[in-house]
C-alpha positions in Angstrom: -29.5 -40.3 13.3 -27.4 -40.4 16.5 -23.7 -40.8 15.7 -22.3 -44.1 16.9 -19.2 -44.2 19.1 -16.1 -46.3 18.5 -15.5 -48.8 21.3 -11.9 -48.2 22.3 -9.4 -49.5 19.7 -11.9 -52.1 18.4 -13.9 -52.2 15.2 -17.2 -52.0 17.1 -19.3 -48.9 16.8 -22.0 -48.5 19.4 -25.0 -46.2 20.3 -24.1 -43.9 23.2 -26.5 -45.9 25.5 -26.0 -49.6 26.1 -29.3 -51.4 26.9 -29.0 -53.6 30.0 -30.5 -57.1 29.8 -30.4 -57.9 33.5 -34.2 -57.3 33.8 -35.2 -59.6 30.9 -36.7 -62.7 32.5 -36.7 -61.1 35.9 -38.8 -57.9 36.3 -39.6 -57.9 32.5 -41.3 -61.0 31.0 -40.7 -62.1 27.5 -43.4 -59.8 26.0 -42.2 -56.8 27.9 -38.6 -57.5 27.0 -39.4 -57.8 23.3 -41.3 -54.4 23.5 -38.3 -52.7 25.2 -35.8 -54.2 22.6 -38.0 -53.2 19.7 -38.3 -49.6 21.1 -34.6 -49.3 21.8 -33.6 -50.5 18.3 -36.3 -48.4 16.6 -34.7 -45.3 18.2 -31.3 -46.2 16.7 -29.9 -48.2 19.6 -27.6 -51.1 18.7 -25.7 -52.1 21.9 -27.2 -54.9 23.9 -25.6 -56.1 27.2 -26.4 -59.2 29.1 -24.6 -62.0 31.0 -24.9 -65.8 31.2 -25.9 -65.5 34.9 -28.9 -63.2 34.3 -31.2 -63.8 36.2 -30.2 -66.8 38.3 -31.0 -64.9 41.5 -34.8 -64.7 40.7 -37.0 -67.4 42.2 -37.6 -70.2 39.7 -34.7 -69.1 37.4 -31.5 -71.0 36.8 -29.5 -68.5 34.8 -29.4 -67.7 31.1 -33.0 -66.4 31.0 -31.9 -63.0 29.6 -29.7 -64.5 26.9 -32.6 -66.9 25.9 -35.1 -64.0 25.6 -32.6 -61.9 23.5 -31.9 -65.0 21.3 -35.6 -65.4 20.7 -36.0 -61.7 19.9 -33.0 -61.8 17.5 -34.4 -64.8 15.7 -37.9 -63.4 15.4 -36.7 -60.0 14.1 -33.9 -61.3 11.9 -31.6 -58.4 12.9 -28.5 -60.1 14.3 -26.2 -58.1 12.1 -27.7 -54.8 13.2 -26.7 -55.2 16.9 -23.5 -55.3 18.9 -24.1 -58.1 21.3 -22.3 -58.3 24.6 -22.4 -61.0 27.3 -20.3 -62.2 30.2 -18.7 -65.2 31.7 -17.9 -66.4 35.3 -21.1 -66.3 37.3 -23.6 -68.8 35.8 -24.4 -71.4 38.4 -23.3 -74.2 36.0 -20.3 -72.3 34.7 -18.6 -70.7 37.6 -15.1 -69.2 37.3 -12.6 -68.3 34.7 -10.6 -71.5 34.0 -9.9 -72.0 30.3 -12.2 -75.0 30.2 -15.1 -73.1 31.9 -14.7 -70.0 29.6 -14.9 -72.1 26.5 -17.9 -74.2 27.8 -19.7 -71.1 29.0 -19.2 -69.4 25.7 -20.7 -72.3 23.8 -23.7 -72.3 26.2 -24.2 -68.6 25.7 -24.0 -68.9 21.9 -26.7 -71.6 22.0 -29.0 -69.5 24.2 -28.4 -66.4 22.0 -29.0 -68.4 18.9 -26.0 -66.9 17.2 -22.6 -67.9 15.9 -20.6 -65.1 17.5 -20.5 -62.8 20.5 -19.4 -59.3 19.6 -18.1 -58.3 23.0 -17.3 -61.0 25.6 -16.6 -59.8 29.2 -15.0 -61.6 32.1 -17.8 -60.8 34.5 -15.9 -60.9 37.8 -12.2 -61.5 37.8 -10.9 -64.6 39.6 -7.5 -63.8 41.0 -6.8 -67.4 41.6 -6.7 -68.1 37.9 -3.5 -66.8 36.1 -4.2 -64.0 33.6 -2.3 -66.2 31.1 -4.9 -68.9 31.3 -7.8 -66.4 31.0 -6.4 -64.5 28.0 -5.3 -67.7 26.3 -8.8 -69.1 26.5 -10.4 -65.8 25.3 -7.9 -65.7 22.4 -8.9 -69.2 21.3 -12.5 -68.0 21.1 -11.5 -65.0 19.0 -9.4 -67.2 16.7 -12.3 -69.6 16.3 -14.6 -66.8 15.3 -16.9 -67.3 18.3 -16.0 -63.9 19.9 -15.1 -60.7 18.1 -13.6 -58.6 20.9 -12.9 -59.2 24.6 -13.5 -57.0 27.7 -13.3 -57.1 31.5 -15.7 -56.2 34.3 -14.9 -56.0 38.0 -11.2 -56.2 37.7 -8.3 -54.6 39.6 -5.9 -52.2 38.0 -3.1 -54.7 38.7 -4.8 -57.7 37.1 -5.9 -55.5 34.1 -2.4 -54.3 33.6 -1.0 -57.8 33.8 -3.6 -59.0 31.3 -2.8 -56.3 28.8 0.9 -56.9 29.1 0.5 -60.6 28.5 -1.7 -60.0 25.4 0.9 -57.5 24.0 3.9 -59.8 24.8 2.3 -62.9 23.2 0.3 -61.2 20.4 -3.0 -62.5 21.7 -6.5 -60.9 21.9 -6.5 -57.8 24.1 -9.2 -56.3 26.2 -10.8 -53.3 24.4 -13.3 -52.3 27.0 -14.1 -52.3 30.7 -17.5 -52.4 32.5 -16.9 -50.6 35.8 -19.3 -49.5 38.6 -19.4 -45.8 37.9 -21.9 -42.9 38.3 -22.4 -39.5 39.9 -22.6 -40.9 43.4 -20.0 -43.6 43.0 -16.9 -42.1 41.4 -14.1 -43.8 43.3 -15.2 -47.2 42.0 -13.6 -46.1 38.6 -11.8 -42.8 38.8 -8.2 -43.2 39.9 -5.8 -46.0 39.0 -8.3 -48.0 36.9 -9.5 -45.1 34.8 -5.9 -43.8 34.4 -4.9 -47.3 33.1 -7.9 -47.4 30.7 -7.0 -44.0 29.3 -3.4 -44.9 28.8 -4.2 -48.2 27.1 -7.0 -46.9 24.9 -9.8 -48.9 26.6 -13.4 -47.8 26.5 -15.7 -47.8 29.6 -19.3 -49.0 29.6 -20.3 -48.1 33.2 -22.9 -50.2 35.0 -25.2 -48.8 37.8 -25.1 -45.7 35.7 -28.2 -44.5 37.5 -27.3 -45.8 40.9 -30.1 -48.4 41.0 -32.6 -45.6 40.1 -31.5 -42.9 42.6 -30.2 -40.7 39.7 -33.6 -40.8 38.0 -34.8 -38.3 40.7 -37.7 -40.4 41.8 -36.2 -41.0 45.3 -37.0 -37.9 47.4 -37.4 -37.3 51.1 -40.7 -38.7 52.3 -41.4 -40.7 49.1 -41.8 -44.5 48.8 -40.8 -46.2 45.6 -42.1 -49.6 44.6 -39.0 -51.2 43.1 -36.8 -54.3 43.6 -33.9 -51.9 44.0 -35.5 -49.3 46.3 -33.4 -50.1 49.4 -30.1 -49.7 47.5 -31.1 -46.5 45.7 -32.8 -44.9 48.7 -29.6 -44.9 50.9 -28.1 -42.1 48.8 -30.8 -39.8 50.2 -29.1 -40.1 53.6 -25.9 -38.6 52.4 -25.0 -35.0 51.9 -23.4 -35.8 48.6 -26.6 -37.6 47.4 -28.7 -34.5 48.2 -26.2 -32.2 46.6 -26.2 -34.2 43.4 -30.0 -34.2 43.3 -30.1 -30.5 43.6 -27.5 -30.0 40.8 -29.3 -32.5 38.6 -32.6 -30.7 39.2 -31.1 -27.3 38.2 -29.5 -28.7 35.0 -32.6 -30.7 34.0 -34.8 -27.6 34.4 -32.5 -25.5 32.3 -32.7 -28.0 29.4 -36.3 -29.2 30.0 -35.2 -32.8 30.2 -35.6 -35.5 32.9 -33.1 -35.8 35.7 -32.0 -39.3 34.5 -31.1 -37.9 31.1 -28.7 -35.4 32.7 -27.1 -38.0 34.9 -26.4 -40.2 31.9 -25.2 -37.3 29.8 -22.7 -36.4 32.6 -21.4 -40.0 32.6 -21.2 -40.1 28.8 -19.0 -37.0 28.8 -16.4 -38.4 31.2 -13.0 -39.6 29.9 -12.9 -43.1 28.4 -16.7 -43.6 28.6 -18.2 -44.8 25.3 -21.7 -45.6 26.5 -23.4 -45.7 29.9 -25.3 -48.9 30.6 -29.0 -48.7 31.7 -31.9 -51.0 31.7 -35.6 -50.5 31.3 -38.3 -53.0 32.2 -41.0 -51.1 30.4 -41.0 -49.0 27.2 -42.2 -46.0 29.3 -38.8 -45.9 31.0 -36.8 -45.8 27.7 -37.3 -42.2 26.5 -35.5 -40.6 29.5 -32.6 -42.9 28.8 -32.4 -42.5 25.0 -32.6 -38.7 25.3 -29.0 -38.7 26.5 -27.9 -39.1 22.9 -29.3 -35.6 22.1 -28.3 -33.7 25.2 -25.1 -31.7 25.2 -24.2 -30.3 28.6 -22.1 -27.1 28.8 -18.6 -27.2 30.4 -20.1 -25.2 33.3 -22.9 -27.7 33.8 -20.5 -30.6 33.7 -18.2 -28.9 36.2 -21.2 -28.1 38.5 -22.3 -31.7 38.6 -18.7 -32.9 39.1 -18.3 -30.5 42.0 -21.6 -31.5 43.6 -20.6 -35.2 43.5 -17.2 -34.7 45.0 
């Protein structure tokens, strides 16, 4: 069995790959989503990540589709106590923002869709600087005290706002962020490294990076002269036009060949080995896509290999 990782200073222990739920109800229908969830948990996975807004952007959707599918799956499998369930607030079309009233109403709506009495890890999805951190932390603390939320976390937040939030929590003895969800991968390092990561390291916060595979670019399927049929192809393909993107692909190819593993596995293993990172976040719309992701749990890169990848991505 793969060893679970402690999530920062919290009592949550998670599998080293978080399964993203953004595709559920979007590019994966209910049956496909159930199959992916079954395969992930059968392999020992226990860390499910979604948001109340997933997938409001898809035609015909209104937000909450992913939570609803996960809720149905949990009910049908009877395994709620076996998973660490993370969701987010601030972007649902009906629950925009981070006012205290909205946070509490959105949490109740998420709990209904998920069919559960508690959220294990509740993120502020996108920080709203117009709302004082005191109001945000106060509302989150109320949810924790009510037993509706176990731990709180932040995504898409500045170092300054994060620092102010942590200081307020400490000063008032209120719930404190234990994790971050930053945009971070081999071709996007400055989105986390620097002041934000330094703060996370000092304060004992864990990172659960999103876009861990750069919208698919770090799977290695995007190559010069190839066409990929994907909703994310335009975003992923742009990295081929950069010298760094091509350097990273070459370094990934070499390391993957040395271990006899897919390129995606190496990209995730590099991320999992970085300071503060507890579990990279990646999604799969079919069970065929899962093995390359899950294999990260068994891959140990050498110091030299990690250094070579870090240098290639500089």
